[in-house]
Structure formats: C-alpha cells, structure tokens
C-alpha positions as CSV (number, residue, x, y, z in Angstrom):
1,X,10.3,-6.3,-1.9
2,X,9.8,-8.0,-5.2
3,X,5.8,-8.3,-5.7
4,X,2.9,-5.9,-5.5
5,X,3.0,-2.8,-4.1
6,X,6.3,-3.0,-2.6
7,X,8.2,-3.3,-5.9
8,X,5.9,-0.3,-7.1
9,X,7.0,2.0,-3.8
10,X,10.6,0.5,-4.5
11,X,10.1,1.9,-8.2
12,X,8.8,5.4,-7.5
13,X,10.6,6.4,-4.1
14,X,13.6,4.2,-4.3
15,X,16.0,4.2,-0.6
16,X,15.2,1.0,-0.2
17,X,18.8,0.7,1.3
18,X,17.5,3.1,3.7
19,X,14.5,1.1,5.1
20,X,16.6,-2.1,5.3
21,X,18.9,0.0,7.8
22,X,15.6,1.1,9.6
23,X,15.1,-3.0,9.8
24,X,11.3,-3.5,11.0
25,X,9.3,-6.4,12.0
26,X,5.4,-6.8,10.8
27,X,3.0,-4.0,12.0
28,X,5.4,-1.3,12.4
29,X,6.1,1.3,10.5
30,X,9.7,2.5,8.6
31,X,9.9,6.4,7.7
32,X,11.8,8.4,4.7
33,X,12.4,11.5,4.7
34,X,13.5,14.5,2.5
35,X,13.7,18.4,1.8
36,X,10.3,17.8,0.0
37,X,8.0,15.2,1.6
38,X,8.0,12.7,4.5
39,X,6.6,9.0,3.6
40,X,5.6,6.0,5.8
41,X,6.1,2.4,4.8
42,X,3.5,-0.3,6.8
43,X,4.9,-2.9,7.2
44,X,1.6,-5.6,7.4
45,X,3.0,-8.7,6.3
46,X,6.1,-10.7,6.7
47,X,6.1,-12.0,2.8
48,X,4.3,-11.0,-0.1
49,X,2.0,-14.6,-0.7
50,X,0.8,-14.2,3.3
51,X,-3.0,-12.3,3.3
52,X,-2.8,-9.4,5.7
53,X,-4.8,-9.1,9.0
54,X,-6.7,-6.8,9.9
55,X,-4.4,-7.1,13.7
56,X,-1.5,-6.4,11.6
57,X,-2.5,-3.6,9.6
58,X,-4.2,-1.9,12.3
59,X,-1.0,-2.1,14.6
60,X,0.9,-0.6,12.1
61,X,-1.8,2.3,11.8
62,X,-1.5,2.9,15.5
63,X,2.2,3.3,14.9
64,X,1.9,5.8,12.4
65,X,-0.8,7.8,14.2
66,X,2.2,8.3,17.6
67,X,4.5,9.5,14.7
68,X,2.4,12.5,13.4
C-alpha cells in the first residue's frame, strides 16, 4: 500500500491495520466501517506495478454488490 490509489486511501482514511487484519486476495472486497461511513476497498491487483484486468475488477464489483 505504498503507491497509487492505495497510498491515497491510506492517507485519507487510515485504518491500514484493519485492512491487513481482514486479509483479502485479488478479486475480493475489504470493508471499513465507522459511525459516519462505510468504505469498500476493492482489491484489483496484487502488486502496484501490475495492470488491472477486466476479470479481477469485475469479480470485486460482484462481491461488493453482494455486500449491499
């Protein structure tokens, strides 16, 4: 979580320890909750230098839709 959107997410919302506790693999969605909001972290690739694939993003969206 040191580059790109992941670092921005960390800067804005923190709670990195909670994300690590939840684990997660590519194609999964991690969830952060607070009194005021609910955040979903879609895991779309393993390493920051990898390219997104349609399949992994689609899998993450499907998982997030089930959380609603």
